[in-house]
C-alpha positions as CSV (number, residue, x, y, z in Angstrom):
1,M,-17.4,8.2,40.1
2,K,-16.3,5.3,41.7
3,T,-12.4,5.4,43.1
4,V,-10.5,2.3,40.9
5,K,-8.6,0.1,42.7
6,K,-8.1,-3.1,40.7
7,I,-7.7,-2.5,37.0
8,F,-7.2,-5.3,34.2
9,I,-5.0,-4.6,31.6
10,P,-4.6,-8.0,29.3
11,E,-0.6,-9.0,28.3
12,P,1.7,-7.6,27.3
13,A,0.7,-4.3,27.3
14,A,0.4,-5.9,31.1
15,A,4.0,-6.2,32.1
16,E,5.5,-3.7,30.1
17,Y,3.4,-0.8,31.9
18,G,1.4,-2.3,34.5
19,D,4.8,-0.9,37.1
20,I,3.0,2.4,35.8
21,F,-0.5,2.5,37.6
22,K,1.1,-0.2,40.2
23,S,3.0,2.6,41.3
24,A,0.5,4.5,41.6
25,G,-1.6,2.6,44.0
26,I,-3.7,0.4,41.6
27,D,-3.5,-2.9,41.9
28,V,-3.5,-4.3,38.4
29,L,-4.1,-7.8,36.8
30,T,-4.4,-9.4,33.4
31,Q,-7.7,-11.2,34.6
32,R,-11.0,-8.8,34.4
33,E,-13.0,-10.5,37.4
34,G,-12.3,-8.6,40.5
35,T,-11.9,-5.4,38.9
36,D,-13.1,-2.2,38.5
37,A,-11.4,-1.0,35.4
38,A,-10.2,-1.6,32.0
39,A,-7.1,-0.7,30.4
40,A,-6.1,-1.1,26.9
41,I,-3.1,0.2,26.2
42,G,-1.1,0.9,22.5
43,G,-2.9,1.6,19.1
44,D,-6.3,1.8,17.8
45,G,-6.3,-1.6,16.6
46,T,-5.3,-3.1,20.2
47,I,-7.6,-0.4,21.9
48,L,-10.5,-1.8,19.3
49,K,-9.5,-5.3,20.4
50,V,-10.0,-5.3,24.4
51,M,-13.5,-2.5,23.7
52,D,-14.4,-6.1,21.8
53,L,-12.8,-8.3,24.3
54,L,-14.9,-6.7,27.3
55,L,-18.6,-6.4,25.0
56,G,-21.0,-7.4,27.5
57,S,-18.7,-7.3,30.3
58,N,-20.2,-4.1,31.6
59,L,-16.3,-2.5,32.5
60,P,-15.3,0.7,31.8
61,V,-12.0,0.9,29.5
62,L,-9.0,3.6,29.6
63,G,-8.2,3.5,26.3
64,V,-4.1,4.7,26.9
65,N,-2.8,5.5,23.3
66,A,0.9,3.9,22.4
67,G,0.6,3.5,18.9
68,H,0.2,6.0,16.1
69,L,-2.9,8.2,16.0
70,G,-5.1,6.5,19.1
71,F,-8.7,7.9,17.9
72,L,-9.6,5.0,20.0
73,A,-7.8,6.8,23.6
74,D,-8.8,8.9,26.1
75,S,-4.7,9.6,27.3
76,D,-0.4,9.0,25.8
77,I,1.5,6.5,27.3
78,T,3.3,9.9,27.7
79,R,0.9,11.6,29.7
80,V,-0.5,8.8,31.3
81,E,0.1,9.4,35.2
82,E,-2.2,12.9,35.1
83,S,-5.5,9.7,33.8
84,I,-4.4,7.9,37.0
85,A,-4.6,10.4,39.2
86,C,-8.5,10.7,38.5
87,L,-9.8,7.2,38.2
88,L,-7.9,7.6,41.8
89,S,-9.8,10.0,43.0
90,G,-12.9,9.6,41.2
91,D,-12.3,12.6,38.9
92,Y,-13.7,11.1,35.5
93,E,-17.1,10.5,33.6
94,I,-18.7,7.1,31.4
95,D,-19.5,7.6,27.9
96,N,-21.3,4.2,26.0
97,L,-20.5,3.7,22.4
98,P,-22.5,2.4,19.7
99,V,-22.7,-0.8,19.0
100,L,-23.7,-2.5,16.2
101,K,-24.8,-5.3,15.2
102,T,-26.0,-8.1,12.0
103,T,-26.4,-11.4,11.5
104,G,-24.6,-13.2,8.9
105,P,-26.1,-16.4,6.8
106,G,-25.2,-18.8,8.5
107,G,-26.7,-17.8,11.6
108,I,-23.8,-16.8,12.8
109,C,-24.7,-13.3,14.9
110,V,-21.8,-10.6,15.2
111,R,-21.4,-6.5,17.1
112,A,-18.8,-4.1,15.9
113,L,-17.8,-1.1,17.8
114,N,-16.6,0.7,14.2
115,E,-17.6,-1.0,11.0
116,I,-19.8,-3.3,10.2
117,C,-18.7,-4.6,5.8
118,I,-19.2,-6.3,3.0
119,S,-16.7,-6.7,1.4
120,R,-15.7,-7.7,-1.9
121,A,-12.9,-11.2,-1.9
122,A,-9.4,-10.4,-3.2
123,E,-10.2,-13.0,-6.6
124,G,-13.8,-11.6,-6.6
125,G,-15.0,-9.0,-8.5
126,I,-17.4,-5.3,-9.0
127,L,-20.4,-6.2,-6.4
128,H,-24.0,-4.9,-7.0
129,I,-25.6,-4.4,-3.6
130,R,-29.8,-3.1,-3.1
131,V,-29.7,-0.7,0.3
132,L,-32.9,-0.1,2.0
133,V,-33.1,1.6,4.9
134,D,-35.9,1.0,7.4
135,G,-37.6,-0.9,4.3
136,R,-37.2,1.6,1.8
137,E,-34.3,1.9,-0.9
138,V,-32.0,3.9,-0.8
139,A,-29.8,2.4,-4.2
140,V,-27.9,-0.1,-5.6
141,I,-24.0,0.2,-5.6
142,A,-22.0,-1.2,-8.3
143,S,-19.0,-1.1,-6.3
144,D,-16.3,-3.5,-3.8
145,G,-18.3,-3.3,-1.1
146,V,-20.3,-1.4,1.8
147,M,-19.6,-0.3,5.0
148,V,-22.4,0.6,7.7
149,S,-19.6,3.4,10.7
150,T,-21.2,4.8,13.7
151,P,-19.3,7.8,14.8
152,S,-16.1,6.6,17.1
153,G,-15.3,4.4,14.0
154,S,-16.0,7.7,11.4
155,T,-12.7,7.5,11.6
156,A,-11.3,4.2,10.9
157,Y,-11.9,2.6,7.7
158,N,-14.3,4.9,7.3
159,L,-12.3,7.4,6.5
160,S,-9.9,5.7,4.1
161,C,-13.6,5.0,1.5
162,G,-14.3,8.9,1.3
163,G,-16.7,9.5,4.5
164,P,-17.4,11.7,7.1
165,I,-15.8,12.3,10.4
166,L,-18.5,12.6,12.6
167,H,-18.5,13.4,15.8
168,P,-19.2,10.9,18.5
169,N,-21.9,12.0,20.6
170,L,-24.3,12.3,17.9
171,P,-27.1,9.4,17.4
172,V,-26.4,8.2,13.7
173,V,-23.9,5.9,11.6
174,I,-22.9,6.2,8.1
175,I,-23.1,4.4,5.0
176,T,-20.4,4.4,2.6
177,A,-20.0,2.9,-0.9
178,I,-16.3,1.5,-1.0
179,C,-14.1,2.0,-4.6
180,P,-18.1,2.7,-5.9
181,H,-18.6,2.3,-9.7
182,L,-20.3,5.6,-10.0
183,L,-19.2,9.3,-8.2
184,A,-22.7,10.3,-7.8
185,I,-22.8,7.6,-4.8
186,R,-21.3,9.2,-1.5
187,P,-22.0,8.5,1.1
188,I,-25.3,9.1,3.8
189,V,-25.5,9.9,6.8
190,V,-29.3,7.8,9.0
191,P,-30.1,7.7,12.9
192,L,-28.5,5.3,14.9
193,S,-32.3,3.2,15.1
194,S,-32.3,2.5,11.5
195,K,-32.2,-1.0,10.3
196,I,-29.6,-1.1,7.3
197,E,-30.4,-4.1,5.0
198,F,-28.1,-5.0,2.4
199,T,-28.5,-7.3,-0.6
200,I,-26.5,-9.5,-2.5
201,L,-28.1,-8.6,-6.0
202,R,-25.0,-9.6,-8.2
203,S,-21.0,-10.9,-7.3
204,R,-18.6,-12.5,-9.4
205,G,-15.6,-14.9,-8.7
206,K,-14.7,-16.2,-5.3
207,N,-18.1,-15.0,-3.0
208,P,-17.7,-11.8,-0.6
209,M,-17.0,-11.4,3.3
210,I,-18.9,-9.6,6.3
211,L,-16.1,-7.9,8.0
212,A,-17.0,-6.4,11.4
213,D,-14.6,-4.3,12.6
214,G,-12.4,-5.8,9.6
215,M,-12.5,-9.0,11.3
216,A,-14.3,-12.5,9.4
217,K,-16.0,-13.8,12.0
218,C,-20.0,-14.3,10.1
219,G,-18.9,-16.4,6.7
220,S,-19.4,-14.9,4.0
221,M,-22.2,-14.1,1.0
222,T,-23.8,-15.7,-2.5
223,E,-26.0,-13.8,-5.1
224,G,-29.4,-13.3,-3.3
225,D,-28.5,-13.3,0.6
226,T,-29.6,-10.8,2.9
227,I,-27.8,-9.1,5.9
228,A,-29.2,-6.1,8.5
229,V,-27.4,-4.3,10.5
230,Q,-28.7,-2.3,13.7
231,P,-27.7,-1.0,16.6
232,S,-27.4,-3.5,19.3
233,S,-27.9,-3.5,22.8
234,L,-24.8,-3.8,24.5
235,T,-22.8,-0.4,24.1
236,C,-18.8,-0.4,25.2
237,P,-18.4,1.9,28.2
238,V,-15.8,3.9,28.1
239,I,-13.1,5.9,31.0
240,R,-13.4,9.6,30.2
241,T,-11.3,11.8,31.9
242,G,-11.2,15.1,30.8
243,R,-7.8,14.9,29.6
244,R,-8.7,15.2,25.5
245,S,-12.1,17.1,25.5
246,D,-10.9,19.4,23.1
247,Y,-12.5,17.0,20.6
248,Y,-11.7,19.3,17.9
249,A,-8.7,20.6,19.0
250,M,-7.9,16.5,18.7
251,L,-8.3,16.1,15.3
252,G,-6.6,18.5,14.1
253,K,-3.1,17.3,16.0
254,K,-3.7,13.8,14.4
255,L,-4.9,14.9,11.0
256,G,-2.2,17.3,10.6
257,W,-4.8,20.3,10.0
258,G,-3.0,23.5,9.8
259,Y,0.1,22.6,9.0
260,R,2.0,22.9,6.2
261,G,4.6,19.9,4.1
């Protein structure tokens, strides 16, 4: 791959960690123009924000965990020198993470790397949502909401709601209900290419919100409104240096599998 000589690191991470890259011979810029790659340094939330900021730029992102879990990271800040050496030698690969998109009732299009979610408002009641996949009805869900998650987002909100963990290379998405009223409502995995439609059949109180990676970017829904979640034509290129090539060992470490309390 292309050797990295100039890297974009947003503030305040550039001020705190930029010297590590500079001492290895990589120029650090706080503007993305003219750079070869970007470094997102922090926890998963910070890494996600940087990836979202760079969508459509085709600038590959190196995720560096300086937080707690770091599922999106390729390296930890304590071992980032190994990843920097790979950038300088071109010894890395690029994975293109899928991106989801939807358009709210107001016509605003949003994209998400982890998940797109319909969530009841804090003062709202239970929602009744019809779920269609490629035009075929799957279920009518009574719940606090529902989400579509990518494989890279499967260890985020989806996991907290009881959804499965997916290997990041699988070409699928997960539909997961949030606190469903019936225990029989379970997550379902469908092809990434699917068109997934949600219709609000009934709601109480304040209108439910449409959230993209946890952010309310395209307003709310009322009874009768429908949104469609589909894969975007954009992808998010991320740098893989091989520092975390054993995905299953990484999961075990992050989630504490095999350790007794």
